[in-house]
PyMOL Python script that loads the backbone (N, CA, C, O; Angstrom):
from pymol import cmd

cmd.read_pdbstr("""\
ATOM      1  N   MET A   1       1.139  -1.027   0.456  1.00  0.00           N
ATOM      2  CA  MET A   1       0.278   0.121  -0.071  1.00  0.00           C
ATOM      3  C   MET A   1       0.560   1.051  -0.328  1.00  0.00           C
ATOM      4  O   MET A   1       1.737   1.055   0.035  1.00  0.00           O
ATOM      5  N   LYS A   2       0.299   2.304  -0.874  1.00  0.00           N
ATOM      6  CA  LYS A   2       0.969   3.432  -0.325  1.00  0.00           C
ATOM      7  C   LYS A   2       1.061   3.813   0.137  1.00  0.00           C
ATOM      8  O   LYS A   2       0.111   4.595   0.122  1.00  0.00           O
ATOM      9  N   ASN A   3       1.928   4.127   1.185  1.00  0.00           N
ATOM     10  CA  ASN A   3       2.581   5.457   1.972  1.00  0.00           C
ATOM     11  C   ASN A   3       1.653   5.448   3.131  1.00  0.00           C
ATOM     12  O   ASN A   3       1.045   6.410   3.601  1.00  0.00           O
ATOM     13  N   ARG A   4       1.639   3.833   3.634  1.00  0.00           N
ATOM     14  CA  ARG A   4       1.938   3.273   4.909  1.00  0.00           C
ATOM     15  C   ARG A   4       2.795   3.806   6.217  1.00  0.00           C
ATOM     16  O   ARG A   4       3.977   4.066   6.443  1.00  0.00           O
ATOM     17  N   HIS A   5       1.526   3.828   6.969  1.00  0.00           N
ATOM     18  CA  HIS A   5       2.982   5.011   7.884  1.00  0.00           C
ATOM     19  C   HIS A   5       2.238   4.120   9.780  1.00  0.00           C
ATOM     20  O   HIS A   5       2.639   4.462  10.892  1.00  0.00           O
ATOM     21  N   ASP A   6       1.138   3.002   9.492  1.00  0.00           N
ATOM     22  CA  ASP A   6       0.959   2.115  10.705  1.00  0.00           C
ATOM     23  C   ASP A   6       2.453   1.304  11.466  1.00  0.00           C
ATOM     24  O   ASP A   6       2.435   0.835  12.604  1.00  0.00           O
ATOM     25  N   GLY A   7       3.767   1.284  10.473  1.00  0.00           N
ATOM     26  CA  GLY A   7       4.695  -0.007  11.377  1.00  0.00           C
ATOM     27  C   GLY A   7       4.287  -1.302  10.650  1.00  0.00           C
ATOM     28  O   GLY A   7       5.222  -2.023  11.001  1.00  0.00           O
ATOM     29  N   LYS A   8       3.656  -1.926  10.017  1.00  0.00           N
ATOM     30  CA  LYS A   8       3.098  -2.727   9.459  1.00  0.00           C
ATOM     31  C   LYS A   8       3.763  -2.635   8.459  1.00  0.00           C
ATOM     32  O   LYS A   8       4.384  -1.731   7.901  1.00  0.00           O
ATOM     33  N   THR A   9       3.460  -4.281   8.178  1.00  0.00           N
ATOM     34  CA  THR A   9       5.058  -5.062   6.787  1.00  0.00           C
ATOM     35  C   THR A   9       3.398  -5.076   5.641  1.00  0.00           C
ATOM     36  O   THR A   9       2.332  -5.644   5.878  1.00  0.00           O
ATOM     37  N   ASP A  10       3.755  -4.301   4.546  1.00  0.00           N
ATOM     38  CA  ASP A  10       2.651  -4.968   3.780  1.00  0.00           C
ATOM     39  C   ASP A  10       3.523  -6.450   2.819  1.00  0.00           C
ATOM     40  O   ASP A  10       4.653  -6.663   2.379  1.00  0.00           O
ATOM     41  N   ARG A  11       1.878  -7.367   2.878  1.00  0.00           N
ATOM     42  CA  ARG A  11       2.156  -8.291   1.916  1.00  0.00           C
ATOM     43  C   ARG A  11       1.535  -8.514   0.666  1.00  0.00           C
ATOM     44  O   ARG A  11       0.615  -7.799   0.268  1.00  0.00           O
ATOM     45  N   TYR A  12       1.876  -9.227   0.189  1.00  0.00           N
ATOM     46  CA  TYR A  12       2.243  -9.067  -1.384  1.00  0.00           C
ATOM     47  C   TYR A  12       1.922 -10.566  -1.860  1.00  0.00           C
ATOM     48  O   TYR A  12       2.860 -11.363  -1.846  1.00  0.00           O
ATOM     49  N   TRP A  13       0.218 -11.151  -2.427  1.00  0.00           N
ATOM     50  CA  TRP A  13       0.292 -12.809  -3.172  1.00  0.00           C
ATOM     51  C   TRP A  13       0.687 -12.999  -4.176  1.00  0.00           C
ATOM     52  O   TRP A  13       1.078 -12.028  -4.824  1.00  0.00           O
ATOM     53  N   TRP A  14       0.762 -14.383  -4.772  1.00  0.00           N
ATOM     54  CA  TRP A  14       0.103 -15.030  -5.873  1.00  0.00           C
ATOM     55  C   TRP A  14      -1.231 -15.828  -6.209  1.00  0.00           C
ATOM     56  O   TRP A  14      -1.806 -16.687  -5.541  1.00  0.00           O
ATOM     57  N   THR A  15      -1.425 -15.495  -6.965  1.00  0.00           N
ATOM     58  CA  THR A  15      -2.667 -16.309  -7.009  1.00  0.00           C
ATOM     59  C   THR A  15      -3.350 -16.562  -7.945  1.00  0.00           C
ATOM     60  O   THR A  15      -3.758 -15.702  -8.726  1.00  0.00           O
ATOM     61  N   CYS A  16      -3.508 -17.359  -8.002  1.00  0.00           N
ATOM     62  CA  CYS A  16      -4.946 -18.307  -9.986  1.00  0.00           C
ATOM     63  C   CYS A  16      -5.765 -17.073 -10.323  1.00  0.00           C
ATOM     64  O   CYS A  16      -6.824 -16.841  -9.740  1.00  0.00           O
ATOM     65  N   TYR A  17      -5.169 -16.122 -11.460  1.00  0.00           N
ATOM     66  CA  TYR A  17      -6.323 -15.286 -12.297  1.00  0.00           C
ATOM     67  C   TYR A  17      -7.154 -16.299 -13.780  1.00  0.00           C
ATOM     68  O   TYR A  17      -7.436 -15.643 -14.783  1.00  0.00           O
ATOM     69  N   ALA A  18      -7.351 -17.251 -13.776  1.00  0.00           N
ATOM     70  CA  ALA A  18      -7.535 -18.093 -15.230  1.00  0.00           C
ATOM     71  C   ALA A  18      -9.168 -17.799 -15.260  1.00  0.00           C
ATOM     72  O   ALA A  18      -9.715 -17.423 -16.296  1.00  0.00           O
ATOM     73  N   GLY A  19      -9.642 -17.936 -14.445  1.00  0.00           N
ATOM     74  CA  GLY A  19     -11.730 -17.606 -14.765  1.00  0.00           C
ATOM     75  C   GLY A  19     -11.342 -16.465 -15.237  1.00  0.00           C
ATOM     76  O   GLY A  19     -12.194 -16.167 -16.074  1.00  0.00           O
ATOM     77  N   ALA A  20     -10.195 -15.279 -15.175  1.00  0.00           N
ATOM     78  CA  ALA A  20     -11.058 -13.448 -16.543  1.00  0.00           C
ATOM     79  C   ALA A  20     -10.523 -14.481 -17.667  1.00  0.00           C
ATOM     80  O   ALA A  20     -10.723 -13.803 -18.675  1.00  0.00           O
ATOM     81  N   GLN A  21      -9.936 -15.766 -18.149  1.00  0.00           N
ATOM     82  CA  GLN A  21      -9.506 -15.628 -19.012  1.00  0.00           C
ATOM     83  C   GLN A  21     -10.398 -17.722 -19.607  1.00  0.00           C
ATOM     84  O   GLN A  21     -10.307 -18.588 -20.478  1.00  0.00           O
ATOM     85  N   ASN A  22     -10.718 -17.577 -19.047  1.00  0.00           N
ATOM     86  CA  ASN A  22     -10.844 -20.014 -18.979  1.00  0.00           C
ATOM     87  C   ASN A  22     -12.845 -19.621 -18.673  1.00  0.00           C
ATOM     88  O   ASN A  22     -13.389 -20.703 -18.898  1.00  0.00           O
ATOM     89  N   ASP A  23     -13.425 -19.072 -18.472  1.00  0.00           N
ATOM     90  CA  ASP A  23     -15.030 -19.322 -19.024  1.00  0.00           C
ATOM     91  C   ASP A  23     -15.542 -19.239 -17.134  1.00  0.00           C
ATOM     92  O   ASP A  23     -16.583 -19.786 -16.768  1.00  0.00           O
ATOM     93  N   GLY A  24     -14.902 -18.713 -16.439  1.00  0.00           N
ATOM     94  CA  GLY A  24     -14.712 -17.766 -14.821  1.00  0.00           C
ATOM     95  C   GLY A  24     -14.730 -20.133 -14.110  1.00  0.00           C
ATOM     96  O   GLY A  24     -15.450 -20.471 -13.170  1.00  0.00           O
ATOM     97  N   LYS A  25     -13.974 -20.999 -14.741  1.00  0.00           N
ATOM     98  CA  LYS A  25     -13.174 -21.583 -14.426  1.00  0.00           C
ATOM     99  C   LYS A  25     -11.997 -21.965 -14.028  1.00  0.00           C
ATOM    100  O   LYS A  25     -11.519 -23.064 -14.307  1.00  0.00           O
ATOM    101  N   GLY A  26     -11.400 -21.040 -13.305  1.00  0.00           N
ATOM    102  CA  GLY A  26     -10.165 -21.449 -12.000  1.00  0.00           C
ATOM    103  C   GLY A  26      -9.947 -22.276 -11.010  1.00  0.00           C
ATOM    104  O   GLY A  26     -10.650 -23.168 -10.535  1.00  0.00           O
ATOM    105  N   CYS A  27      -8.336 -21.684 -10.602  1.00  0.00           N
ATOM    106  CA  CYS A  27      -7.775 -22.813  -9.881  1.00  0.00           C
ATOM    107  C   CYS A  27      -8.035 -22.893  -8.060  1.00  0.00           C
ATOM    108  O   CYS A  27      -9.260 -22.858  -8.184  1.00  0.00           O
ATOM    109  N   ASP A  28      -7.906 -22.944  -7.046  1.00  0.00           N
ATOM    110  CA  ASP A  28      -7.848 -22.490  -5.885  1.00  0.00           C
ATOM    111  C   ASP A  28      -6.652 -21.677  -5.501  1.00  0.00           C
ATOM    112  O   ASP A  28      -6.517 -21.160  -4.392  1.00  0.00           O
ATOM    113  N   PHE A  29      -5.449 -21.562  -6.874  1.00  0.00           N
ATOM    114  CA  PHE A  29      -3.842 -21.842  -6.136  1.00  0.00           C
ATOM    115  C   PHE A  29      -3.827 -20.301  -5.148  1.00  0.00           C
ATOM    116  O   PHE A  29      -4.799 -19.624  -5.482  1.00  0.00           O
ATOM    117  N   TRP A  30      -3.201 -19.786  -4.330  1.00  0.00           N
ATOM    118  CA  TRP A  30      -2.797 -19.260  -3.859  1.00  0.00           C
ATOM    119  C   TRP A  30      -1.815 -19.166  -2.806  1.00  0.00           C
ATOM    120  O   TRP A  30      -2.002 -20.038  -1.958  1.00  0.00           O
ATOM    121  N   ARG A  31      -0.756 -18.351  -2.545  1.00  0.00           N
ATOM    122  CA  ARG A  31      -0.082 -18.932  -1.617  1.00  0.00           C
ATOM    123  C   ARG A  31       0.748 -16.549  -1.312  1.00  0.00           C
ATOM    124  O   ARG A  31       1.147 -16.002  -2.340  1.00  0.00           O
ATOM    125  N   VAL A  32       0.777 -16.109  -0.597  1.00  0.00           N
ATOM    126  CA  VAL A  32       2.167 -15.438  -0.051  1.00  0.00           C
ATOM    127  C   VAL A  32       2.980 -15.371  -0.639  1.00  0.00           C
ATOM    128  O   VAL A  32       3.379 -16.496  -0.939  1.00  0.00           O
ATOM    129  N   MET A  33       3.827 -14.233  -1.239  1.00  0.00           N
ATOM    130  CA  MET A  33       4.484 -13.712  -1.683  1.00  0.00           C
ATOM    131  C   MET A  33       6.035 -13.443  -0.836  1.00  0.00           C
ATOM    132  O   MET A  33       6.000 -12.482  -0.068  1.00  0.00           O
ATOM    133  N   ASP A  34       7.164 -14.083  -0.900  1.00  0.00           N
ATOM    134  CA  ASP A  34       7.711 -13.897  -0.082  1.00  0.00           C
ATOM    135  C   ASP A  34       9.525 -13.560  -1.076  1.00  0.00           C
ATOM    136  O   ASP A  34      10.337 -14.334  -1.583  1.00  0.00           O
ATOM    137  N   MET A  35       9.484 -12.422  -0.975  1.00  0.00           N
ATOM    138  CA  MET A  35      10.199 -11.527  -1.821  1.00  0.00           C
ATOM    139  C   MET A  35      12.098 -12.393  -1.705  1.00  0.00           C
ATOM    140  O   MET A  35      12.624 -13.009  -2.632  1.00  0.00           O
ATOM    141  N   LYS A  36      12.480 -12.244  -0.859  1.00  0.00           N
ATOM    142  CA  LYS A  36      13.541 -12.554  -0.153  1.00  0.00           C
ATOM    143  C   LYS A  36      13.824 -14.379  -0.476  1.00  0.00           C
ATOM    144  O   LYS A  36      14.856 -14.902  -0.056  1.00  0.00           O
ATOM    145  N   VAL A  37      13.140 -14.909  -0.984  1.00  0.00           N
ATOM    146  CA  VAL A  37      13.259 -16.730  -0.900  1.00  0.00           C
ATOM    147  C   VAL A  37      13.262 -16.693  -2.503  1.00  0.00           C
ATOM    148  O   VAL A  37      14.016 -17.381  -3.191  1.00  0.00           O
ATOM    149  N   GLU A  38      11.971 -15.466  -3.177  1.00  0.00           N
ATOM    150  CA  GLU A  38      12.383 -15.478  -4.378  1.00  0.00           C
ATOM    151  C   GLU A  38      13.404 -15.250  -5.338  1.00  0.00           C
ATOM    152  O   GLU A  38      13.513 -15.489  -6.541  1.00  0.00           O
ATOM    153  N   GLY A  39      14.325 -14.572  -4.233  1.00  0.00           N
ATOM    154  CA  GLY A  39      15.284 -13.538  -4.975  1.00  0.00           C
ATOM    155  C   GLY A  39      14.778 -12.463  -5.647  1.00  0.00           C
ATOM    156  O   GLY A  39      15.329 -12.410  -6.747  1.00  0.00           O
ATOM    157  N   ARG A  40      13.790 -11.363  -5.467  1.00  0.00           N
ATOM    158  CA  ARG A  40      12.936 -10.430  -5.339  1.00  0.00           C
ATOM    159  C   ARG A  40      13.889  -9.128  -5.524  1.00  0.00           C
ATOM    160  O   ARG A  40      14.794  -8.695  -4.812  1.00  0.00           O
ATOM    161  N   GLY A  41      13.340  -8.668  -6.757  1.00  0.00           N
ATOM    162  CA  GLY A  41      14.505  -6.931  -6.522  1.00  0.00           C
ATOM    163  C   GLY A  41      15.001  -6.022  -5.441  1.00  0.00           C
ATOM    164  O   GLY A  41      15.550  -6.506  -4.450  1.00  0.00           O
ATOM    165  N   THR A  42      14.792  -4.370  -5.615  1.00  0.00           N
ATOM    166  CA  THR A  42      15.508  -4.043  -3.829  1.00  0.00           C
ATOM    167  C   THR A  42      14.124  -3.753  -3.541  1.00  0.00           C
ATOM    168  O   THR A  42      13.373  -3.522  -4.489  1.00  0.00           O
ATOM    169  N   ALA A  43      13.743  -3.736  -2.509  1.00  0.00           N
ATOM    170  CA  ALA A  43      12.710  -3.149  -1.476  1.00  0.00           C
ATOM    171  C   ALA A  43      13.351  -2.557  -0.402  1.00  0.00           C
ATOM    172  O   ALA A  43      14.275  -2.908   0.331  1.00  0.00           O
ATOM    173  N   ILE A  44      12.505  -1.379  -0.496  1.00  0.00           N
ATOM    174  CA  ILE A  44      12.653  -0.004   0.795  1.00  0.00           C
ATOM    175  C   ILE A  44      13.058  -0.409   1.857  1.00  0.00           C
ATOM    176  O   ILE A  44      13.945   0.298   2.334  1.00  0.00           O
ATOM    177  N   ALA A  45      12.710  -1.457   2.568  1.00  0.00           N
ATOM    178  CA  ALA A  45      13.143  -2.306   3.879  1.00  0.00           C
ATOM    179  C   ALA A  45      15.061  -3.046   3.595  1.00  0.00           C
ATOM    180  O   ALA A  45      15.677  -3.668   4.460  1.00  0.00           O
ATOM    181  N   ASN A  46      15.596  -2.715   2.177  1.00  0.00           N
ATOM    182  CA  ASN A  46      16.537  -3.266   1.503  1.00  0.00           C
ATOM    183  C   ASN A  46      17.277  -2.729   1.283  1.00  0.00           C
ATOM    184  O   ASN A  46      18.337  -3.354   1.246  1.00  0.00           O
ATOM    185  N   PRO A  47      17.360  -1.198   0.967  1.00  0.00           N
ATOM    186  CA  PRO A  47      18.150  -0.031   0.107  1.00  0.00           C
ATOM    187  C   PRO A  47      19.356  -1.118  -0.048  1.00  0.00           C
ATOM    188  O   PRO A  47      18.538  -1.712  -0.750  1.00  0.00           O
ATOM    189  N   ASP A  48      19.965  -1.556  -0.059  1.00  0.00           N
ATOM    190  CA  ASP A  48      21.520  -1.623   0.093  1.00  0.00           C
ATOM    191  C   ASP A  48      21.885  -2.541  -1.187  1.00  0.00           C
ATOM    192  O   ASP A  48      22.808  -2.571  -2.001  1.00  0.00           O
ATOM    193  N   ARG A  49      20.414  -3.449  -0.900  1.00  0.00           N
ATOM    194  CA  ARG A  49      20.828  -4.604  -1.958  1.00  0.00           C
ATOM    195  C   ARG A  49      21.213  -4.416  -2.875  1.00  0.00           C
ATOM    196  O   ARG A  49      21.548  -3.242  -3.034  1.00  0.00           O
ATOM    197  N   THR A  50      21.475  -5.548  -4.305  1.00  0.00           N
ATOM    198  CA  THR A  50      21.774  -5.538  -5.479  1.00  0.00           C
ATOM    199  C   THR A  50      21.935  -6.466  -6.337  1.00  0.00           C
ATOM    200  O   THR A  50      22.600  -7.496  -6.226  1.00  0.00           O
ATOM    201  N   GLY A  51      21.205  -6.027  -7.363  1.00  0.00           N
ATOM    202  CA  GLY A  51      20.864  -7.477  -7.771  1.00  0.00           C
ATOM    203  C   GLY A  51      20.277  -8.300  -7.928  1.00  0.00           C
ATOM    204  O   GLY A  51      20.774  -9.340  -8.360  1.00  0.00           O
TER     205      GLY A  51
END
""", "prot")
cmd.dss("prot")
cmd.show_as("cartoon", "prot")
cmd.util.cbc("prot")
cmd.orient("prot")
Protein backbone atom coordinates (compact mmCIF):
# COMPACT_ATOMS: atom_id res chain seq x y z
CA MET A 1 0.00 0.00 0.00
CA LYS A 2 1.23 3.49 -0.74
CA ASN A 3 2.19 5.77 2.12
CA ARG A 4 1.56 3.24 4.86
CA HIS A 5 2.77 4.56 8.23
CA ASP A 6 1.27 2.17 10.77
CA GLY A 7 4.46 0.15 11.29
CA LYS A 8 3.05 -3.03 9.76
CA THR A 9 4.68 -4.94 6.92
CA ASP A 10 2.86 -4.97 3.60
CA ARG A 11 2.18 -8.40 2.11
CA TYR A 12 1.85 -9.44 -1.48
CA TRP A 13 0.59 -12.74 -2.84
CA TRP A 14 0.35 -14.98 -5.87
CA THR A 15 -3.12 -16.10 -6.89
CA CYS A 16 -4.77 -17.89 -9.76
CA TYR A 17 -6.43 -15.55 -12.23
CA ALA A 18 -7.40 -18.20 -14.78
CA GLY A 19 -11.12 -17.57 -14.39
CA ALA A 20 -10.80 -14.23 -16.15
CA GLN A 21 -9.64 -16.00 -19.33
CA ASN A 22 -11.10 -19.49 -18.98
CA ASP A 23 -14.92 -19.10 -18.99
CA GLY A 24 -14.94 -18.63 -15.22
CA LYS A 25 -13.11 -21.90 -14.50
CA GLY A 26 -10.36 -20.89 -12.12
CA CYS A 27 -8.17 -22.70 -9.65
CA ASP A 28 -7.59 -22.55 -5.90
CA PHE A 29 -3.93 -21.48 -5.98
CA TRP A 30 -3.07 -18.79 -3.42
CA ARG A 31 0.30 -18.18 -1.74
CA VAL A 32 1.93 -15.30 0.15
CA MET A 33 4.87 -14.00 -1.88
CA ASP A 34 8.25 -14.19 -0.12
CA MET A 35 10.50 -11.64 -1.87
CA LYS A 36 13.67 -12.87 -0.19
CA VAL A 37 13.14 -16.55 -1.09
CA GLU A 38 12.14 -15.68 -4.65
CA GLY A 39 15.15 -13.39 -5.14
CA ARG A 40 13.06 -10.32 -5.92
CA GLY A 41 14.69 -6.93 -6.47
CA THR A 42 15.52 -4.14 -4.08
CA ALA A 43 12.86 -3.21 -1.56
CA ILE A 44 12.59 -0.08 0.54
CA ALA A 45 13.33 -2.12 3.68
CA ASN A 46 16.67 -3.24 2.20
CA PRO A 47 18.05 -0.35 0.09
CA ASP A 48 21.66 -1.62 0.06
CA ARG A 49 20.82 -4.85 -1.73
CA THR A 50 21.91 -5.05 -5.35
CA GLY A 51 20.96 -7.43 -8.16
